Every structure is written in structure tokens, then in C-alpha cells.
N, C-alpha and C positions, 0 to 999 in steps of 0.2 A: 420643097417638101417640108412637111411638119415632122415633129419627132416620131409620131406613130408611123407615118408613111416611110420614114427613113429606116426605122428598125424593122418594119415589116418587109421592106425591100431586101435588107440584108438577110433576114431569115429565109426569104424565098430565093436567095442566091442571085438577086438582081443588083445592079449598081445604084447606090444612093447618090444624092447630090454631094454628100460628104460623109466621112466616117462618123457614125453615131458616137456621142461623147457620154461618158459616165463620170460621176463625181462622188467618190467616197473618200472621206478625209478623217484624219485623227483629230481629237478634240482641240488640240492647240492650233491646228491648221484651220479648222472651222472658225475659231476665235479670230484669227488674223484675217481671214476672208470676210467675215462679218464687219470687222473694223475697216478694212480696205473699201468695201462696197457701201459702208455706212448703213447697214441694215441689221435687223434683229433676228430674222428667221432664216433657217437653212434653205428653205424653198426659194427665198429671194436671191440667195447666193447662187443656187443652181440655175435660176432663170437668167441672172446676169452673165453666168459662164456659158449659157447656151447648151446645157446638158440635155440629153435626150431620154435618159432613164430615170425612173423613180423606184424607190424601194416599195415593194408590196409584200406584206407578210400575212400568213394565215396563223391562227392560234395553234398553240401546242396541244398535243393529245393529253388527256387526263392522266394517263400513266406517267408520261414524262413530267408533267407539272407536279405530280405527287412526290417525285424523287429529286426534282431540281432545286438548286439554291441560286440566289442572285449573284452574278459576277459582273465585272466591268463591261462585259459584252452581252449581258442579258442572262436569262436563266440557262443553267447547265447542270449536269449531273456530276458530282465530284467522284473521282476515282481514287483508289487506294495509294497511288503513286504521286499525289499532289498535282495531277492533271485533271482536266474536265472534259466531259463528253457532251456534244450538242445533240439535239434531237435527230440530227442527220448523221449521227455516229462519227463525226469529226472529233478527234482528240486534240486539245489545246493545252499549252502550258503558259501561265501568266508570269511575267517578270515581277518579282516582289516589290520593286521600288518604282514602277512606272505603270502606265496604262497599256503597255505593249504585250503582245503574246506571240507564241510560235506554234506552228503546226507540228504535232507529234505523229499523227497518222490520219489517213483519209480512207473511207471505205471504197472509193473508186480509184485508189492509187494503182491497182492492178486491173487494167481494162480488159485483160483476157478473161476475167471472171465476172463480167457484167451480167451474164444470163442468170447467175445464181443470186444476184443482189436483191434483197427484199428489205426495204426500210421505208421510213417516212418519205424519202426522196422519190420513190416511185409514185407516190400520190401527187407530188409536185409536178413531175414530168407529165402525168396525165392531165393535171389542171392546166399546165402551160399549153399543152396541145389544144385544149379546149379554148383557152383565152385567145390564142393566136388565130383561131378559125372564125372569130367574131367578125 
């Protein structure tokens, strides 16, 4: 199976040849992996590791972009309590002396309330439904 077939099998609740692998790493881990594999690009590292997923992003809405500031994890909206909000309504706190962050809240933390949830996330779910029917 190739990566696409492997992931599609899992999404269809069929058994793949192996568990699909994902690779998301902190900057210092990326640096060590690039050094270990003697390569310059993250894509080369992912290929060497045999990962099956790649990051696919869509642009932010104009309203979000107008309010957002740049953070170590990309554009986010600053909140009054020194936390930040992503376009997906996830609230994060950044450690002041490192590149690490912690989750403060997530809009889907109470799954009993999913029917009332309306945010950018609902667009993504619709898009993913379309992508996987290709």
C-alpha cells in the first residue's frame, strides 16, 4: 500500500498493511533529524522516516488575519490574559523562555455540545469530507 491507500483504508475502517505514521516535531528535533539523515529539507526527513501524512493548510479568513499577530506557532489573536487564540478557537499559552506552549482550552473539549459548535473548524470538516471522496 502507498500512503494514500493506507490512510484511506483506515478512514474506511479497513485494515491497512501497517499503521499510518505521522511526523510532527519541535524545531530542535527537526534539526537533529536533518543532521542524522544528512539532508536540508523536512520533506526529505519525512520520506526517510516513511511517514504517511503531510500538513495541508488553507488560508486564514480576512477577519482573523486583521486581528492576528505573529507567534512562534504562526498567526494568532492575543487575548487579555497573555494567552492566544487560533482561528479554530483553541487557546494557547506560550512559555516565555522557550518555543513550547500549553493548551488552555479547546472548543471541542465538551463533545456533548458538538451540535451547537460553529467555527472555522466546520469548514475544514466539510472540506475533508470532500477531499477523501476523491
